[in-house]
TORVOMI-478766 format. One record per residue: y, x, z of N, C-alpha, C in turn; residue in three letters. Coordinates in steps of 0.02 Angstrom, whole numbers, plus 50000, padded with zeros to 5 digits. Example, Ala and Ser with C-alpha at 12.3 -4.5 7.8 and 13.67 -1.06 7.14 Angstrom:
2
497165066050390497755061550390498355066050390Ala;498885064250354499475068450357500025064550394Ser;
END
This chain:
192
499425004250000500005000050000500625004550000Met;501095002749955501685006749946502195004949999Ala;502515010050026503035008950076503715008450041Lys;504125003950067504805003350040505295006250092Thr;505815009150067506295012150113506725006750145Ser;507035008350200507465003750235508085002050194Ala;508285006750151508865005650109508744999950060Lys;508154999750030507974994649981507944987750015Val;507654987450074507594981150111508284978450128Val;508754982750149509444980650165509784977850103Lys;509674980850045509984978449983509714971649964Glu;509054970549973508764964149957509034958650003Gln;509104960150067509384955350115510104953850097Val;510494958850079511184957950061511244953549999Ala;510784954349950510804950249890510654943049906Gln;510194941749952510044934849972510644931650006Lys;510994935350047511574932650082512144931050034Lys;512234934849981512784933649935512664927549892Thr;512064924949890511934918949851512254912749883Lys;512434913149947512784907749980513514908249960Ile;513764902949929514454903149905514944902749963Gln;515484906449955515984906750008516454900650008Leu;516554897549951517034892149947516724885249954Asp;516134884649978515844878049988516124874950051Thr;516154868350051516404864650108515804863350153Val;515894864950217515344863750263515274856250275Ser;514724854250301514584847250314514984844450372Gly;515264848750412515644846550470516344844350449Lys;516564838650474517224836050458517724837750512Gln;517504839950568517954841450623517624839650688Gly;518024839450739517764837850805517654830350813Arg;517174828650852517044821650867516634818150814Gly;516564811650825516184807650778516574806550713Arg;516214805750657516574804350595516874797350597Pro;517424796450562517764789950560517344784950522Arg;517344778850547517004773450511517484770050463Lys;518124770350479518634767050438519294770750445Ile;519694770650393520344774150394520834770550440Gln;521144774050486521614770750532522214767450496Pro;522444770550442523014767650407522834760950374Ser;522204760150354521974753750325521974748350379Trp;521734750150437521684745350492522384743050512Val;522854747750520523524745850539523864741750484Arg;523744743550421524034739650366523784732550364Gly;523124731750374522834724950376523114721050436Arg;523174724450493523434721150553524144718650541Ala;524554722750511525244720750497525254714750449Asp;524824714850398524784709350352524534703050387Asn;524024703650429523764697850464524274694950513Leu;524674699250543525204696750587525684692250549Arg;525864694450489526324690450448525994683850427Met;525364684250407525004678250384524914673250441Val;524694675650499524594671050555525254667950577Phe;525794671550571526444668950590526634662950547Asp;526404662850485526574657450439526264650750458Leu;525634650850481525294644550494524994643950564Phe;525234647850611524944647750679525004640950712Trp;525564637650704525664631150737525164625950712Gln;524904626750651524414621950624523704623650645His;523564629950655522884632350668522724632850742Val;523224634950782523084636650852522814630850894Trp;523054624650887522784619350930522024618450924Pro;521774618550863521054617750854520674624250868Ser;520994629950854520674636450866520604637750941Leu;521074635450981521034636551053520464632651085Ser;520264627151053519714622951080519044624551048Lys;519024629351002518414630850966517874633651013Ala;517284630851006516704633151046516174636451002Glu;516154634650938515654637350892515994640250831Thr;515594643650792515834646650730516074641250681Gln;515734635550682515914629950638516604627150657Gln;516764627050721517424624750743517984629350716Asp;517844635850716518334640650690518424639550615Val;517884638450580517924637250507518324630850493Ile;518224625750532518604619550522519344620350537Gln;519514624650585520224625650600520584629250543Ser;520224633250504520524636750447520444632950381Phe;520144627150382520044623450320520634618950303Ser;521164619350339521764615350326522124617850263Arg;522544613550235522914615250174523444620650187Ala;523704621050248524234625850264523994633050258Glu;523354634250270523084641050269523054643650198Val;522884639450151522894641350081522374646550062Gly;522584651550025522124656449997521854661350049Ser;522144661450108521894665950160521274663150195Tyr;521114656850181520564653550216519904657050205Ala;519764659450145519114662550130519004668850172Leu;519514673150176519454679150217519354677450290Asp;519724672550314519684670750385519034667250401Leu;518754663550354518104660250365517564665450369Val;517604670750328517114676150332517124679650400Arg;517694679750431517774683050495517734678150554Leu;517474672150542517484666950594517114669050658Ser;516554672450651516184674650710516604679550751Asp;516924684250717517344689150750517954685850782Leu;518244681050747518834677550774518644673650837Ile;518054670550837517834666850896517744671550955Leu;517454677350944517364682250998518044684451026Arg;518534685550982519184687851005519554682451043Val;519524676251019519874670751052519554669351121Val;518904670351127518554669351190518594675451236Arg;518904680851214518974686851255519394685251317Asp;519184687451376519574685951436520284688951435Pro;520394694151396521064697251392521514693951339Lys;521264688951304521664685651253522244682051287Phe;522864683251264523454680151295523444672551284Pro;523584668751335523534661451331524204657951321Arg;524764661151336525394657651337525844659251277Gln;525944665451262526464667351214526184667651143Gln;526514664251098526294663651029526264670550994Arg;526794674451001526814680950967526284685650994Glu;526164685551059525654689751089524954687751064Ala;524844681351056524194678851030524084681250959Gln;524604680450918524554682550848524414689950843Ile;524794694050880524714701250877524024703450902Asn;523784700350956523134702050983522584700450933Phe;522604694450904522084692450857522114696750793Leu;522704697950766522764701850705522524708950714Ala;522724712150769522504719050782521754719450795Asp;521474714250826520764714250843520304713450783Ser;520514709450734520074708250676520254712450616Ile;520744716850622520984720750564520454725450537Ala;519984727650578519464732150554518884728350523Ala;518934721750518518424717450488517734718350519Tyr;517714719950583517074720550618516714727150610Gly;517014731950576516704738550568516674742050635Val;517194741150675517204743650744517324737550789Val;517264738450853517364732950900518094730750900Thr;518224724550921518924722350923519364726750966Pro;519104729151022519494733651065519664740051029Arg;519184742950994519314749150956519814747950900Ser;519774742050870520254740350817520964740150845Ser;521054737150904521714736950935521954743950953Arg;521494748150978521674755050995521884758950933Asp;521524757950878521694761350815522394759350792Ile;522534752850795523194750350774523744753350818Cys;523624753650883524124756350929524254763750916Glu;523714767550907523804774750893524154775950827Arg;523974772050777524274772950711525024771250711Glu;525214765950747525924764150752526304769550790Arg;526004772250842526334777650879526404783850836Ala;525904785350796525934791250752526484790450700Arg;526544784550673527054783350621527754783950651Ile;527844781750713528504782450744528694789750753Lys;528204794050765528344801150777528394805150713Lys;528154802650657528104806650596528794808950572Val;529254804350563529904806050535530444803750583His;530824808550607531404806950649531894812650643Arg;532514811150653533034816150649533074819650716Ile;532994826050716533004829950778533714831850797Leu;534114833550747534794835650760535204834650697Ser;535824832750704536274832450647536944835250666Tyr;537234838850621537874842150634538344840650575Glu;538964842250585539474840750536539824847150514Phe;540104847050454540524852450430541224850850453Tyr;541534855350492542164853850523542694858950505Ile;543324856950513543904861350510544274860150575Glu;544264865050619544544864250686545264866850688Cys;545644864550736546344866850745546374874050768Ser;545824876850794545824883850814545724888450755Cys;545604885650695545524889750635544814890350611Gly;544334887950650543624888350629543484883250575Tyr;543134885550523542904881150470542154882550461Thr;541754877350469541024878050463540674872350497Gly;540044873550513539644868250543539754867950618Tyr;539744861850644539834860850716539194862650753Ser;539244863550817538664864850859538694859750916Arg;538184855550920538144850150971538774845750967Lys;538974844150906539544839750892540194842350922His;540274848950920540884852050945541004858450906Ala;541614860950911541784867350880541434872950918Cys;541084877450883540734882750919541204887850952Pro;541834888150932542304893050960542674890051021Ile;543034884651010543454881951064543124876051099Cys;542554873751075542164868251104542534861551104Glu;542984860651056543314854151049542804849151021Ala;542744843351054542244838351036542464834550973Gln;541974832450934542104828350875542234821250900Ile;542774818250877542934811350896542614806650845Gln;542144802650867541824797750823542244791450821Phe;542124787250772542534781350763542514776850824Lys;541924776150856541884772050915542284775050973Thr;542314781650976542714784951027543464783751015Asp;543664783450952544364782550935544614775650955Leu;544184770650954544394763950971544614763551044Leu;544304767451087544454767051158544874772951184Phe;545054777451139545424783351159546174781951152Asp;546564783551203547274782051203547684787551169Glu;547394793451158547764798951128547934797651055Glu;547514794051021547594793250949547884786450931Phe;548344783950969548664777650952549104778650891Asp;549084773750846549474774350784550164771550792Ser;
END
């Protein structure tokens, strides 16, 4: 039996390792469980459902509040006021019944009821109603933080001779404050 040198074995192992491509995407998507549904879709549906429920809530809520079975929910959405949204809501009748029977469902305020139901069924049952509400809440909070003005300054010409951008709404040299229009209304120095 012929002996092979250690150098040859190392080259063969190195060739096998190079067959694995460097630019392939690994199967891991990140930390935690993979998403079942896009959060932006859930929030978008919830916002749409809030608007839709607001249109016909006064016609649907009396019968929906007394619903005991899935058939009762279907009958409450079979009115003419619901229109083309009835088919989607009938498909979700089991989920709607669970949400309306939830002990945390608000009983008094119309807007709170609409928001709770819309956020709960926005995921169409892919996740639990509680998770759907959590997704909507997180997505709305994320959108509020995405774009905001952190600081704004003005180009000024000051009486001290400085010409340029202000710092904290004042001249960076003499620290004279910028007078805004609302300040001028209540300021006695600038009477005309």
